[in-house]
N, C-alpha and C positions, 0 to 999 in steps of 0.2 A: 504493499498501499504505501502510496505516496505522501510525505510528509503534507503536514499541516499549512497552509501557506499565509502568510503574515499579515498583518492588518494595518494597513497604514495610515497613523492618524499625522495629519500637516495644520497644528495649532499653535500657535504662539503668545494665548495666554497660558498663567499656569494654571489657574484655580479650573478654565476649562479640560485641561489637559487630567488634571488630577480627580475630575469628576469623572471624565471621560474612561479614563481609567479602571475605576471604584465598578464603575458600571459594568463594565465590558468582561471584570475580572467577578462580579458577581451572576455573569451569566456561564460562570464555567467553561467558558471555552475557553482549549488548548492552543487556540494558536499564539504567537509570540505577536506581541503588539511594539512598530516600531513608531519614532517619535520625529517628524523634523519638524523642527520651529520657524519655518519659509520656506516659501515656492522653487528657490533655489537646491535647497538639499535635498528636497522633493523630488525635484526631476535627476537628482544624481542617483537618487536610492530608485527609481524607477531604469535609470538607464544605466545601472550599474557606473558611477564614474565619482571621480573621488575618494573619498572617505567612504564609499558602500562599492568601489571595485570588485573589491573580494566575498562580495555578499555571495549566496548561492543563486545560482540563476533559476528564479523561480519569483513569480510576477504577485502581486498584493492580493488576498484573496479581496480587498474591497481597500479603496481611498476614501476614507472621511476627511476631506477638504474647505476647510475653511475659504472664509471668499476675503475678509483683509488680511493679509499677510506679506510680513517686509523681504523685502527683494525681488521677489516675481510676486505679484499677487493671485488669488487660486482660480479668475478667469482667466488669466497667463498659464498657468500650469494646466487647467482643461482641455485650453484650445491645445495646447503641445501633445499631450498625453493624447486625447478623441483625433487630432489630426495626422497621427501617424498610423499608419497601417501595422506597424508592429505592437503598437501599445494599444491599439484602441478602443480592444474587449477587456479591456482592465476595467471592472465596477469602478465609477467613482458617485462617492453621493457627500454633495456641497453642504456643510452643515455649518450654520452661520447664523447671528443675528440678524441676519440681513431681511428685511420684509421690503425692502425695492421691487417692484414689478420688473423691472430693468435688471435688474441681477438676476432675479429669477425668468427670465424669458431669454436674456444672453445666456445662460447656465447652461438650457435646454437647446437653444441655437447653435453651442459650440458640445452637445452630447451627450449633454450629465446623465447617466440613470436614476440617479432622483435628485429633491431639492427639500433639504428640511432646515425649519426656523428652530435655533436652537429655544426651546420653552423658558422661562425666566425659574417658574419654579422647579426647587430642585427635587423634587418626587416625579416630577412629570419629564425634567433631563434625563435625571438617572432613567425611569422606564424607556424613554425614546432612543436611548442608548442602547442599551440592553437588545430591544429589537431591533437595530439595525445590525446589530454584532451576530447576533443569533441569524438572522436572515441572511445576510450577504459571506456570514462564514459556515453557517450548516447548511441551508436552506437552499441558496443559489445554486442552479449547475451555470458555471462557468464554462468557457471557450476554452480548445487544449489550446496546450503552453505556446508561445508564440511560436515557436520550432516547428508545429504542427499546421498553423496558418496559412494560405496558400498565399504565393506574394503576386502583386500586381505588374508584375515583369520588369 
């Protein structure tokens, strides 16, 4: 059986990181959770560059992506991942406090798999993260590994 795919959390807010980790751990998921605190680091992880070049050749089960990030924002990360045939099959969930209609529309136009507004109440945030983690890590059937995808020429 293949090893479990990691969950990539791209978030710069320490409180949101802590709550997200606690919620995912309470779901009893065995997946490794990798934290990237800016968009540039997230792209380095996905493309196995820089400090992530020696990581296992395995796409994340899901990318939980904040919208407002240092260096490269979430929409730019999303555009790069979904615009690249080698990575477009990686599920990306925009996890943000933004309720701006333009952010929602742009995210879906760029190919986001889901757009989740972070609930303000602790219990609701915790429950939402647990459900997201279980769905994407356990229930969703992902496409085969990049190497198995047909090329575009």
